[in-house]
Backbone atoms as SQL, in Angstrom:
CREATE TABLE atoms (id INTEGER PRIMARY KEY, chain TEXT, resi INTEGER, resn TEXT, atom TEXT, x REAL, y REAL, z REAL);
INSERT INTO atoms VALUES
  (1, 'A', 1, 'ARG', 'N', 163.308, -36.827, -20.953),
  (2, 'A', 1, 'ARG', 'CA', 163.087, -35.476, -21.402),
  (3, 'A', 1, 'ARG', 'C', 162.278, -35.437, -22.688),
  (4, 'A', 2, 'LEU', 'N', 162.526, -36.391, -23.596),
  (5, 'A', 2, 'LEU', 'CA', 161.803, -36.387, -24.863),
  (6, 'A', 2, 'LEU', 'C', 160.302, -36.492, -24.643),
  (7, 'A', 3, 'SER', 'N', 159.911, -37.363, -23.720),
  (8, 'A', 3, 'SER', 'CA', 158.482, -37.593, -23.516),
  (9, 'A', 3, 'SER', 'C', 157.786, -36.404, -22.858),
  (10, 'A', 4, 'GLN', 'N', 158.531, -35.447, -22.323),
  (11, 'A', 4, 'GLN', 'CA', 157.921, -34.270, -21.699),
  (12, 'A', 4, 'GLN', 'C', 157.512, -33.226, -22.724),
  (13, 'A', 5, 'LYS', 'N', 158.014, -33.301, -23.933),
  (14, 'A', 5, 'LYS', 'CA', 157.715, -32.322, -24.975),
  (15, 'A', 5, 'LYS', 'C', 156.531, -32.833, -25.787),
  (16, 'A', 6, 'LYS', 'N', 155.338, -32.586, -25.316),
  (17, 'A', 6, 'LYS', 'CA', 154.127, -33.149, -25.901),
  (18, 'A', 6, 'LYS', 'C', 153.814, -32.599, -27.289),
  (19, 'A', 7, 'ASN', 'N', 154.262, -31.390, -27.602),
  (20, 'A', 7, 'ASN', 'CA', 153.930, -30.795, -28.891),
  (21, 'A', 7, 'ASN', 'C', 155.012, -31.053, -29.942),
  (22, 'A', 8, 'VAL', 'N', 155.983, -31.903, -29.632),
  (23, 'A', 8, 'VAL', 'CA', 157.077, -32.200, -30.553),
  (24, 'A', 8, 'VAL', 'C', 157.097, -33.701, -30.803),
  (25, 'A', 9, 'LYS', 'N', 157.297, -34.068, -32.077),
  (26, 'A', 9, 'LYS', 'CA', 157.401, -35.483, -32.418),
  (27, 'A', 9, 'LYS', 'C', 158.835, -35.772, -32.834),
  (28, 'A', 10, 'PHE', 'N', 159.412, -36.810, -32.281),
  (29, 'A', 10, 'PHE', 'CA', 160.779, -37.197, -32.584),
  (30, 'A', 10, 'PHE', 'C', 160.773, -38.479, -33.402),
  (31, 'A', 11, 'ILE', 'N', 161.591, -38.503, -34.442),
  (32, 'A', 11, 'ILE', 'CA', 161.747, -39.691, -35.265),
  (33, 'A', 11, 'ILE', 'C', 163.189, -40.153, -35.096),
  (34, 'A', 12, 'VAL', 'N', 163.361, -41.365, -34.615),
  (35, 'A', 12, 'VAL', 'CA', 164.685, -41.917, -34.371),
  (36, 'A', 12, 'VAL', 'C', 164.901, -43.062, -35.342),
  (37, 'A', 13, 'MET', 'N', 165.964, -42.946, -36.157),
  (38, 'A', 13, 'MET', 'CA', 166.320, -44.026, -37.079),
  (39, 'A', 13, 'MET', 'C', 167.515, -44.766, -36.508),
  (40, 'A', 14, 'ASP', 'N', 167.494, -46.075, -36.669),
  (41, 'A', 14, 'ASP', 'CA', 168.592, -46.878, -36.142),
  (42, 'A', 14, 'ASP', 'C', 169.817, -46.815, -37.044),
  (43, 'A', 15, 'ARG', 'N', 170.802, -47.595, -36.710),
  (44, 'A', 15, 'ARG', 'CA', 172.085, -47.615, -37.419),
  (45, 'A', 15, 'ARG', 'C', 171.903, -48.092, -38.854),
  (46, 'A', 16, 'SER', 'N', 172.705, -47.532, -39.752),
  (47, 'A', 16, 'SER', 'CA', 172.686, -47.952, -41.153),
  (48, 'A', 16, 'SER', 'C', 173.304, -49.329, -41.319),
  (49, 'A', 17, 'ILE', 'N', 172.851, -50.014, -42.342),
  (50, 'A', 17, 'ILE', 'CA', 173.506, -51.252, -42.745),
  (51, 'A', 17, 'ILE', 'C', 174.833, -50.853, -43.382),
  (52, 'A', 18, 'THR', 'N', 175.891, -51.521, -43.022),
  (53, 'A', 18, 'THR', 'CA', 177.205, -51.164, -43.538),
  (54, 'A', 18, 'THR', 'C', 177.478, -51.945, -44.818),
  (55, 'A', 19, 'PHE', 'N', 177.231, -51.298, -45.940),
  (56, 'A', 19, 'PHE', 'CA', 177.485, -51.934, -47.229),
  (57, 'A', 19, 'PHE', 'C', 178.900, -51.659, -47.727),
  (58, 'A', 20, 'TRP', 'N', 179.728, -51.011, -46.892),
  (59, 'A', 20, 'TRP', 'CA', 181.065, -50.621, -47.310),
  (60, 'A', 20, 'TRP', 'C', 181.840, -51.797, -47.902),
  (61, 'A', 21, 'ASP', 'N', 181.857, -52.918, -47.217),
  (62, 'A', 21, 'ASP', 'CA', 182.592, -54.087, -47.692),
  (63, 'A', 21, 'ASP', 'C', 181.920, -54.749, -48.886),
  (64, 'A', 22, 'PHE', 'N', 180.669, -54.423, -49.120),
  (65, 'A', 22, 'PHE', 'CA', 179.944, -55.047, -50.213),
  (66, 'A', 22, 'PHE', 'C', 180.185, -54.356, -51.553),
  (67, 'A', 23, 'HIS', 'N', 180.526, -53.075, -51.549),
  (68, 'A', 23, 'HIS', 'CA', 180.693, -52.341, -52.807),
  (69, 'A', 23, 'HIS', 'C', 181.645, -53.035, -53.790),
  (70, 'A', 24, 'PRO', 'N', 182.851, -53.440, -53.361),
  (71, 'A', 24, 'PRO', 'CA', 183.738, -54.121, -54.317),
  (72, 'A', 24, 'PRO', 'C', 183.114, -55.402, -54.881),
  (73, 'A', 25, 'GLN', 'N', 182.404, -56.131, -54.032),
  (74, 'A', 25, 'GLN', 'CA', 181.748, -57.355, -54.482),
  (75, 'A', 25, 'GLN', 'C', 180.659, -57.020, -55.506),
  (76, 'A', 26, 'ALA', 'N', 179.897, -55.978, -55.250),
  (77, 'A', 26, 'ALA', 'CA', 178.840, -55.573, -56.184),
  (78, 'A', 26, 'ALA', 'C', 179.430, -55.168, -57.533),
  (79, 'A', 27, 'ILE', 'N', 180.534, -54.448, -57.501),
  (80, 'A', 27, 'ILE', 'CA', 181.189, -54.031, -58.748),
  (81, 'A', 27, 'ILE', 'C', 181.672, -55.255, -59.520),
  (82, 'A', 28, 'ARG', 'N', 182.295, -56.209, -58.806),
  (83, 'A', 28, 'ARG', 'CA', 182.745, -57.441, -59.470),
  (84, 'A', 28, 'ARG', 'C', 181.568, -58.204, -60.068),
  (85, 'A', 29, 'MET', 'N', 180.481, -58.282, -59.325),
  (86, 'A', 29, 'MET', 'CA', 179.308, -59.004, -59.815),
  (87, 'A', 29, 'MET', 'C', 178.732, -58.336, -61.067),
  (88, 'A', 30, 'MET', 'N', 178.622, -57.008, -61.035),
  (89, 'A', 30, 'MET', 'CA', 178.078, -56.301, -62.192),
  (90, 'A', 30, 'MET', 'C', 179.033, -56.409, -63.389),
  (91, 'A', 31, 'SER', 'N', 180.341, -56.425, -63.138),
  (92, 'A', 31, 'SER', 'CA', 181.324, -56.583, -64.213),
  (93, 'A', 31, 'SER', 'C', 181.230, -57.970, -64.852),
  (94, 'A', 32, 'ALA', 'N', 180.772, -58.941, -64.068),
  (95, 'A', 32, 'ALA', 'CA', 180.609, -60.310, -64.560),
  (96, 'A', 32, 'ALA', 'C', 179.200, -60.549, -65.098),
  (97, 'A', 33, 'ASP', 'N', 178.493, -59.453, -65.381),
  (98, 'A', 33, 'ASP', 'CA', 177.145, -59.504, -65.975),
  (99, 'A', 33, 'ASP', 'C', 176.064, -60.063, -65.055),
  (100, 'A', 34, 'ALA', 'N', 176.250, -59.959, -63.754),
  (101, 'A', 34, 'ALA', 'CA', 175.165, -60.326, -62.839),
  (102, 'A', 34, 'ALA', 'C', 174.052, -59.290, -62.982),
  (103, 'A', 35, 'ASP', 'N', 172.824, -59.705, -62.794),
  (104, 'A', 35, 'ASP', 'CA', 171.755, -58.705, -62.834),
  (105, 'A', 35, 'ASP', 'C', 171.600, -58.077, -61.456),
  (106, 'A', 36, 'PHE', 'N', 170.943, -56.930, -61.418),
  (107, 'A', 36, 'PHE', 'CA', 170.858, -56.187, -60.158),
  (108, 'A', 36, 'PHE', 'C', 170.084, -56.941, -59.092),
  (109, 'A', 37, 'GLU', 'N', 169.161, -57.819, -59.466),
  (110, 'A', 37, 'GLU', 'CA', 168.418, -58.595, -58.466),
  (111, 'A', 37, 'GLU', 'C', 169.344, -59.583, -57.749),
  (112, 'A', 38, 'GLU', 'N', 170.288, -60.156, -58.503),
  (113, 'A', 38, 'GLU', 'CA', 171.274, -61.056, -57.896),
  (114, 'A', 38, 'GLU', 'C', 172.171, -60.293, -56.917),
  (115, 'A', 39, 'VAL', 'N', 172.552, -59.077, -57.297),
  (116, 'A', 39, 'VAL', 'CA', 173.359, -58.233, -56.406),
  (117, 'A', 39, 'VAL', 'C', 172.568, -57.922, -55.141),
  (118, 'A', 40, 'ASN', 'N', 171.283, -57.597, -55.275),
  (119, 'A', 40, 'ASN', 'CA', 170.446, -57.300, -54.108),
  (120, 'A', 40, 'ASN', 'C', 170.338, -58.502, -53.172),
  (121, 'A', 41, 'ARG', 'N', 170.232, -59.710, -53.733),
  (122, 'A', 41, 'ARG', 'CA', 170.181, -60.906, -52.886),
  (123, 'A', 41, 'ARG', 'C', 171.511, -61.093, -52.146),
  (124, 'A', 42, 'SER', 'N', 172.620, -60.825, -52.828),
  (125, 'A', 42, 'SER', 'CA', 173.935, -60.937, -52.176),
  (126, 'A', 42, 'SER', 'C', 174.108, -59.879, -51.090),
  (127, 'A', 43, 'ALA', 'N', 173.513, -58.718, -51.283),
  (128, 'A', 43, 'ALA', 'CA', 173.624, -57.636, -50.296),
  (129, 'A', 43, 'ALA', 'C', 172.937, -57.994, -48.980),
  (130, 'A', 44, 'PHE', 'N', 171.987, -58.915, -49.035),
  (131, 'A', 44, 'PHE', 'CA', 171.197, -59.247, -47.850),
  (132, 'A', 44, 'PHE', 'C', 172.051, -59.725, -46.685),
  (133, 'A', 45, 'LYS', 'N', 173.117, -60.480, -46.964),
  (134, 'A', 45, 'LYS', 'CA', 173.923, -61.007, -45.851),
  (135, 'A', 45, 'LYS', 'C', 174.582, -59.890, -45.051),
  (136, 'A', 46, 'PHE', 'N', 174.762, -58.708, -45.657),
  (137, 'A', 46, 'PHE', 'CA', 175.343, -57.583, -44.929),
  (138, 'A', 46, 'PHE', 'C', 174.327, -56.939, -43.988),
  (139, 'A', 47, 'ALA', 'N', 173.069, -57.222, -44.192),
  (140, 'A', 47, 'ALA', 'CA', 172.018, -56.677, -43.324),
  (141, 'A', 47, 'ALA', 'C', 171.875, -57.492, -42.046),
  (142, 'A', 48, 'GLU', 'N', 172.558, -58.597, -41.980),
  (143, 'A', 48, 'GLU', 'CA', 172.458, -59.466, -40.812),
  (144, 'A', 48, 'GLU', 'C', 173.524, -59.167, -39.766),
  (145, 'A', 49, 'GLU', 'N', 174.103, -57.977, -39.834),
  (146, 'A', 49, 'GLU', 'CA', 175.121, -57.605, -38.852),
  (147, 'A', 49, 'GLU', 'C', 174.519, -57.643, -37.444),
  (148, 'A', 50, 'PRO', 'N', 175.121, -58.364, -36.517),
  (149, 'A', 50, 'PRO', 'CA', 174.586, -58.432, -35.153),
  (150, 'A', 50, 'PRO', 'C', 174.458, -57.060, -34.492),
  (151, 'A', 51, 'VAL', 'N', 175.368, -56.150, -34.825),
  (152, 'A', 51, 'VAL', 'CA', 175.324, -54.835, -34.181),
  (153, 'A', 51, 'VAL', 'C', 174.032, -54.091, -34.537),
  (154, 'A', 52, 'ILE', 'N', 173.495, -54.308, -35.721),
  (155, 'A', 52, 'ILE', 'CA', 172.257, -53.629, -36.118),
  (156, 'A', 52, 'ILE', 'C', 171.114, -54.049, -35.199),
  (157, 'A', 53, 'SER', 'N', 171.004, -55.340, -34.951),
  (158, 'A', 53, 'SER', 'CA', 169.953, -55.837, -34.053),
  (159, 'A', 53, 'SER', 'C', 170.135, -55.314, -32.635),
  (160, 'A', 54, 'ARG', 'N', 171.386, -55.255, -32.174),
  (161, 'A', 54, 'ARG', 'CA', 171.645, -54.759, -30.818),
  (162, 'A', 54, 'ARG', 'C', 171.304, -53.276, -30.692),
  (163, 'A', 55, 'VAL', 'N', 171.667, -52.483, -31.698),
  (164, 'A', 55, 'VAL', 'CA', 171.369, -51.046, -31.655),
  (165, 'A', 55, 'VAL', 'C', 169.859, -50.832, -31.666),
  (166, 'A', 56, 'TYR', 'N', 169.152, -51.538, -32.541),
  (167, 'A', 56, 'TYR', 'CA', 167.699, -51.375, -32.608),
  (168, 'A', 56, 'TYR', 'C', 167.044, -51.789, -31.283),
  (169, 'A', 57, 'ALA', 'N', 167.492, -52.889, -30.716),
  (170, 'A', 57, 'ALA', 'CA', 166.935, -53.348, -29.433),
  (171, 'A', 57, 'ALA', 'C', 167.171, -52.315, -28.339),
  (172, 'A', 58, 'ALA', 'N', 168.360, -51.718, -28.311),
  (173, 'A', 58, 'ALA', 'CA', 168.656, -50.696, -27.303),
  (174, 'A', 58, 'ALA', 'C', 167.786, -49.458, -27.510),
  (175, 'A', 59, 'LEU', 'N', 167.615, -49.048, -28.742),
  (176, 'A', 59, 'LEU', 'CA', 166.752, -47.897, -29.012),
  (177, 'A', 59, 'LEU', 'C', 165.304, -48.200, -28.636),
  (178, 'A', 60, 'GLU', 'N', 164.854, -49.389, -28.993),
  (179, 'A', 60, 'GLU', 'CA', 163.486, -49.785, -28.663),
  (180, 'A', 60, 'GLU', 'C', 163.270, -49.778, -27.153),
  (181, 'A', 61, 'LYS', 'N', 164.246, -50.255, -26.406),
  (182, 'A', 61, 'LYS', 'CA', 164.156, -50.293, -24.945),
  (183, 'A', 61, 'LYS', 'C', 164.127, -48.888, -24.353),
  (184, 'A', 62, 'ASN', 'N', 164.966, -47.988, -24.892),
  (185, 'A', 62, 'ASN', 'CA', 165.120, -46.670, -24.292),
  (186, 'A', 62, 'ASN', 'C', 164.136, -45.613, -24.769),
  (187, 'A', 63, 'VAL', 'N', 163.721, -45.681, -26.030),
  (188, 'A', 63, 'VAL', 'CA', 162.819, -44.632, -26.526),
  (189, 'A', 63, 'VAL', 'C', 161.578, -45.178, -27.211),
  (190, 'A', 64, 'GLY', 'N', 161.548, -46.475, -27.468),
  (191, 'A', 64, 'GLY', 'CA', 160.446, -47.070, -28.222),
  (192, 'A', 64, 'GLY', 'C', 159.077, -46.897, -27.608),
  (193, 'A', 65, 'GLY', 'N', 158.989, -46.855, -26.313),
  (194, 'A', 65, 'GLY', 'CA', 157.688, -46.749, -25.664),
  (195, 'A', 65, 'GLY', 'C', 157.200, -45.338, -25.413),
  (196, 'A', 66, 'MET', 'N', 158.004, -44.351, -25.736),
  (197, 'A', 66, 'MET', 'CA', 157.611, -42.961, -25.492),
  (198, 'A', 66, 'MET', 'C', 156.525, -42.538, -26.469),
  (199, 'A', 67, 'GLN', 'N', 155.575, -41.812, -25.964),
  (200, 'A', 67, 'GLN', 'CA', 154.389, -41.486, -26.739),
  (201, 'A', 67, 'GLN', 'C', 154.666, -40.600, -27.954),
  (202, 'A', 68, 'ASN', 'N', 155.633, -39.732, -27.907),
  (203, 'A', 68, 'ASN', 'CA', 155.877, -38.826, -29.033),
  (204, 'A', 68, 'ASN', 'C', 157.167, -39.166, -29.792),
  (205, 'A', 69, 'VAL', 'N', 157.603, -40.429, -29.685),
  (206, 'A', 69, 'VAL', 'CA', 158.810, -40.867, -30.370),
  (207, 'A', 69, 'VAL', 'C', 158.458, -42.024, -31.296),
  (208, 'A', 70, 'SER', 'N', 158.874, -41.907, -32.559),
  (209, 'A', 70, 'SER', 'CA', 158.699, -42.990, -33.518),
  (210, 'A', 70, 'SER', 'C', 160.059, -43.563, -33.847),
  (211, 'A', 71, 'LEU', 'N', 160.179, -44.862, -33.720),
  (212, 'A', 71, 'LEU', 'CA', 161.425, -45.554, -34.006),
  (213, 'A', 71, 'LEU', 'C', 161.311, -46.205, -35.377),
  (214, 'A', 72, 'VAL', 'N', 162.256, -45.895, -36.270),
  (215, 'A', 72, 'VAL', 'CA', 162.222, -46.388, -37.641),
  (216, 'A', 72, 'VAL', 'C', 163.446, -47.266, -37.890),
  (217, 'A', 73, 'SER', 'N', 163.224, -48.444, -38.426),
  (218, 'A', 73, 'SER', 'CA', 164.311, -49.358, -38.770),
  (219, 'A', 73, 'SER', 'C', 164.724, -49.140, -40.219),
  (220, 'A', 74, 'LYS', 'N', 165.978, -48.760, -40.430),
  (221, 'A', 74, 'LYS', 'CA', 166.480, -48.614, -41.800),
  (222, 'A', 74, 'LYS', 'C', 166.502, -49.954, -42.511),
  (223, 'A', 75, 'LYS', 'N', 166.757, -51.013, -41.760),
  (224, 'A', 75, 'LYS', 'CA', 166.768, -52.349, -42.364),
  (225, 'A', 75, 'LYS', 'C', 165.402, -52.681, -42.958),
  (226, 'A', 76, 'THR', 'N', 164.342, -52.308, -42.267),
  (227, 'A', 76, 'THR', 'CA', 162.996, -52.556, -42.777),
  (228, 'A', 76, 'THR', 'C', 162.747, -51.788, -44.071),
  (229, 'A', 77, 'LEU', 'N', 163.306, -50.580, -44.168),
  (230, 'A', 77, 'LEU', 'CA', 163.136, -49.785, -45.386),
  (231, 'A', 77, 'LEU', 'C', 163.944, -50.361, -46.551),
  (232, 'A', 78, 'LEU', 'N', 165.117, -50.902, -46.263),
  (233, 'A', 78, 'LEU', 'CA', 166.037, -51.346, -47.307),
  (234, 'A', 78, 'LEU', 'C', 165.876, -52.802, -47.714),
  (235, 'A', 79, 'CYS', 'N', 165.425, -53.641, -46.782),
  (236, 'A', 79, 'CYS', 'CA', 165.488, -55.079, -47.025),
  (237, 'A', 79, 'CYS', 'C', 164.139, -55.764, -46.894),
  (238, 'A', 80, 'GLY', 'N', 163.988, -56.810, -47.686),
  (239, 'A', 80, 'GLY', 'CA', 162.840, -57.693, -47.584),
  (240, 'A', 80, 'GLY', 'C', 163.259, -58.972, -46.897),
  (241, 'A', 81, 'GLU', 'N', 162.609, -60.072, -47.285),
  (242, 'A', 81, 'GLU', 'CA', 162.894, -61.347, -46.636),
  (243, 'A', 81, 'GLU', 'C', 164.206, -61.987, -47.087),
  (244, 'A', 82, 'ASP', 'N', 164.656, -61.675, -48.328),
  (245, 'A', 82, 'ASP', 'CA', 165.870, -62.336, -48.810),
  (246, 'A', 82, 'ASP', 'C', 166.778, -61.436, -49.647),
  (247, 'A', 83, 'SER', 'N', 166.492, -60.144, -49.668),
  (248, 'A', 83, 'SER', 'CA', 167.350, -59.232, -50.425),
  (249, 'A', 83, 'SER', 'C', 167.246, -57.825, -49.850),
  (250, 'A', 84, 'CYS', 'N', 168.241, -57.009, -50.180),
  (251, 'A', 84, 'CYS', 'CA', 168.242, -55.599, -49.809),
  (252, 'A', 84, 'CYS', 'C', 168.339, -54.773, -51.084),
  (253, 'A', 85, 'SER', 'N', 167.755, -53.611, -51.071),
  (254, 'A', 85, 'SER', 'CA', 167.700, -52.775, -52.269),
  (255, 'A', 85, 'SER', 'C', 168.990, -51.991, -52.470),
  (256, 'A', 86, 'PHE', 'N', 170.048, -52.690, -52.824),
  (257, 'A', 86, 'PHE', 'CA', 171.284, -52.025, -53.213),
  (258, 'A', 86, 'PHE', 'C', 171.033, -51.312, -54.539),
  (259, 'A', 87, 'PHE', 'N', 170.250, -51.978, -55.386),
  (260, 'A', 87, 'PHE', 'CA', 169.732, -51.380, -56.623),
  (261, 'A', 87, 'PHE', 'C', 168.213, -51.339, -56.521),
  (262, 'A', 88, 'LEU', 'N', 167.596, -50.334, -57.113),
  (263, 'A', 88, 'LEU', 'CA', 166.138, -50.229, -57.168),
  (264, 'A', 88, 'LEU', 'C', 165.615, -51.163, -58.253),
  (265, 'A', 89, 'PRO', 'N', 164.306, -51.433, -58.272),
  (266, 'A', 89, 'PRO', 'CA', 163.751, -52.370, -59.265),
  (267, 'A', 89, 'PRO', 'C', 164.056, -51.998, -60.725),
  (268, 'A', 90, 'ASP', 'N', 164.273, -50.717, -61.013),
  (269, 'A', 90, 'ASP', 'CA', 164.605, -50.323, -62.395),
  (270, 'A', 90, 'ASP', 'C', 166.105, -50.405, -62.681),
  (271, 'A', 91, 'GLY', 'N', 166.900, -50.888, -61.717),
  (272, 'A', 91, 'GLY', 'CA', 168.336, -51.030, -61.903),
  (273, 'A', 91, 'GLY', 'C', 169.154, -49.824, -61.471),
  (274, 'A', 92, 'THR', 'N', 168.500, -48.779, -60.968),
  (275, 'A', 92, 'THR', 'CA', 169.190, -47.580, -60.494),
  (276, 'A', 92, 'THR', 'C', 169.874, -47.873, -59.162),
  (277, 'A', 93, 'LEU', 'N', 171.099, -47.398, -58.994),
  (278, 'A', 93, 'LEU', 'CA', 171.824, -47.567, -57.738),
  (279, 'A', 93, 'LEU', 'C', 171.090, -46.845, -56.608),
  (280, 'A', 94, 'ALA', 'N', 170.876, -47.526, -55.490),
  (281, 'A', 94, 'ALA', 'CA', 170.154, -46.950, -54.357),
  (282, 'A', 94, 'ALA', 'C', 171.061, -46.600, -53.186),
  (283, 'A', 95, 'ILE', 'N', 172.175, -47.299, -53.063),
  (284, 'A', 95, 'ILE', 'CA', 173.097, -47.112, -51.949),
  (285, 'A', 95, 'ILE', 'C', 174.389, -46.518, -52.498),
  (286, 'A', 96, 'TRP', 'N', 174.781, -45.350, -52.006),
  (287, 'A', 96, 'TRP', 'CA', 175.989, -44.697, -52.514),
  (288, 'A', 96, 'TRP', 'C', 177.248, -45.245, -51.846),
  (289, 'A', 97, 'ASP', 'N', 177.245, -45.265, -50.521),
  (290, 'A', 97, 'ASP', 'CA', 178.371, -45.815, -49.770),
  (291, 'A', 97, 'ASP', 'C', 177.835, -46.446, -48.507),
  (292, 'A', 98, 'SER', 'N', 178.665, -46.624, -47.533),
  (293, 'A', 98, 'SER', 'CA', 178.242, -47.413, -46.375),
  (294, 'A', 98, 'SER', 'C', 177.082, -46.800, -45.593),
  (295, 'A', 99, 'THR', 'N', 176.889, -45.512, -45.659),
  (296, 'A', 99, 'THR', 'CA', 175.815, -44.908, -44.858),
  (297, 'A', 99, 'THR', 'C', 174.967, -43.900, -45.612),
  (298, 'A', 100, 'HIS', 'N', 175.170, -43.764, -46.919),
  (299, 'A', 100, 'HIS', 'CA', 174.415, -42.752, -47.666),
  (300, 'A', 100, 'HIS', 'C', 173.639, -43.377, -48.820),
  (301, 'A', 101, 'TRP', 'N', 172.437, -42.874, -49.013),
  (302, 'A', 101, 'TRP', 'CA', 171.599, -43.311, -50.112),
  (303, 'A', 101, 'TRP', 'C', 171.801, -42.365, -51.292),
  (304, 'A', 102, 'THR', 'N', 171.570, -42.856, -52.505),
  (305, 'A', 102, 'THR', 'CA', 171.528, -41.974, -53.662),
  (306, 'A', 102, 'THR', 'C', 170.205, -41.211, -53.591),
  (307, 'A', 103, 'LEU', 'N', 170.046, -40.172, -54.376),
  (308, 'A', 103, 'LEU', 'CA', 168.784, -39.425, -54.376),
  (309, 'A', 103, 'LEU', 'C', 167.609, -40.322, -54.765),
  (310, 'A', 104, 'PRO', 'N', 167.716, -41.123, -55.840),
  (311, 'A', 104, 'PRO', 'CA', 166.598, -42.032, -56.137),
  (312, 'A', 104, 'PRO', 'C', 166.344, -43.034, -55.009),
  (313, 'A', 105, 'GLY', 'N', 167.419, -43.511, -54.373),
  (314, 'A', 105, 'GLY', 'CA', 167.257, -44.428, -53.243),
  (315, 'A', 105, 'GLY', 'C', 166.543, -43.754, -52.085),
  (316, 'A', 106, 'ALA', 'N', 166.951, -42.533, -51.747),
  (317, 'A', 106, 'ALA', 'CA', 166.316, -41.797, -50.649),
  (318, 'A', 106, 'ALA', 'C', 164.838, -41.555, -50.940),
  (319, 'A', 107, 'LYS', 'N', 164.522, -41.178, -52.168),
  (320, 'A', 107, 'LYS', 'CA', 163.115, -40.947, -52.529),
  (321, 'A', 107, 'LYS', 'C', 162.301, -42.231, -52.382),
  (322, 'A', 108, 'THR', 'N', 162.885, -43.339, -52.829),
  (323, 'A', 108, 'THR', 'CA', 162.191, -44.626, -52.730),
  (324, 'A', 108, 'THR', 'C', 162.004, -45.039, -51.280),
  (325, 'A', 109, 'PHE', 'N', 163.079, -44.981, -50.492),
  (326, 'A', 109, 'PHE', 'CA', 163.003, -45.436, -49.110),
  (327, 'A', 109, 'PHE', 'C', 162.095, -44.533, -48.268),
  (328, 'A', 110, 'MET', 'N', 162.137, -43.233, -48.511),
  (329, 'A', 110, 'MET', 'CA', 161.244, -42.329, -47.774),
  (330, 'A', 110, 'MET', 'C', 159.795, -42.525, -48.209),
  (331, 'A', 111, 'GLY', 'N', 159.588, -42.843, -49.471),
  (332, 'A', 111, 'GLY', 'CA', 158.237, -43.191, -49.930),
  (333, 'A', 111, 'GLY', 'C', 157.716, -44.420, -49.214),
  (334, 'A', 112, 'GLN', 'N', 158.593, -45.420, -49.034),
  (335, 'A', 112, 'GLN', 'CA', 158.212, -46.620, -48.294),
  (336, 'A', 112, 'GLN', 'C', 157.921, -46.291, -46.835),
  (337, 'A', 113, 'LEU', 'N', 158.718, -45.403, -46.267),
  (338, 'A', 113, 'LEU', 'CA', 158.499, -44.993, -44.880),
  (339, 'A', 113, 'LEU', 'C', 157.124, -44.353, -44.732),
  (340, 'A', 114, 'LEU', 'N', 156.783, -43.456, -45.639),
  (341, 'A', 114, 'LEU', 'CA', 155.478, -42.791, -45.584),
  (342, 'A', 114, 'LEU', 'C', 154.345, -43.783, -45.809),
  (343, 'A', 115, 'GLU', 'N', 154.580, -44.766, -46.659),
  (344, 'A', 115, 'GLU', 'CA', 153.560, -45.790, -46.898),
  (345, 'A', 115, 'GLU', 'C', 153.371, -46.675, -45.664),
  (346, 'A', 116, 'ASN', 'N', 154.496, -47.039, -45.036),
  (347, 'A', 116, 'ASN', 'CA', 154.443, -47.904, -43.838),
  (348, 'A', 116, 'ASN', 'C', 153.939, -47.162, -42.602),
  (349, 'A', 117, 'GLU', 'N', 154.237, -45.880, -42.524),
  (350, 'A', 117, 'GLU', 'CA', 153.901, -45.064, -41.345),
  (351, 'A', 117, 'GLU', 'C', 153.177, -43.795, -41.791),
  (352, 'A', 118, 'PRO', 'N', 151.933, -43.899, -42.280),
  (353, 'A', 118, 'PRO', 'CA', 151.258, -42.731, -42.856),
  (354, 'A', 118, 'PRO', 'C', 151.043, -41.575, -41.875),
  (355, 'A', 119, 'ASP', 'N', 151.015, -41.838, -40.600),
  (356, 'A', 119, 'ASP', 'CA', 150.777, -40.787, -39.603),
  (357, 'A', 119, 'ASP', 'C', 152.068, -40.212, -39.034),
  (358, 'A', 120, 'LEU', 'N', 153.194, -40.632, -39.575),
  (359, 'A', 120, 'LEU', 'CA', 154.488, -40.258, -39.008),
  (360, 'A', 120, 'LEU', 'C', 154.720, -38.750, -38.974),
  (361, 'A', 121, 'PHE', 'N', 154.304, -38.046, -40.019),
  (362, 'A', 121, 'PHE', 'CA', 154.583, -36.615, -40.094),
  (363, 'A', 121, 'PHE', 'C', 153.348, -35.750, -39.830),
  (364, 'A', 122, 'ASP', 'N', 152.330, -36.311, -39.218),
  (365, 'A', 122, 'ASP', 'CA', 151.131, -35.516, -38.854),
  (366, 'A', 122, 'ASP', 'C', 151.407, -34.620, -37.675);
């Protein structure tokens, strides 16, 4: 049905990385004077949840090939090769809880989305 609506563009984002279990660890690390880059590197292991890969693969299979559907990976927005942006480069908190971004985090991640996909909202 989605592909029949030629004048409508759909943006599908996959499942969020679950940082819920990481928050206490991040607080302990910051209390022990860890810098935010170290916390971001520790956050990376939470991005390796098998369910995230399975959900993205299922979405890619079911809607990825449709002409008016764009599939966006939240992991790609949040994580690089060895860290995830739990904190932004200036040390501002980017992740509020397991599925919500802070306002600065949302602005940063959406800016990255627009940079990575400049035609997304045309």
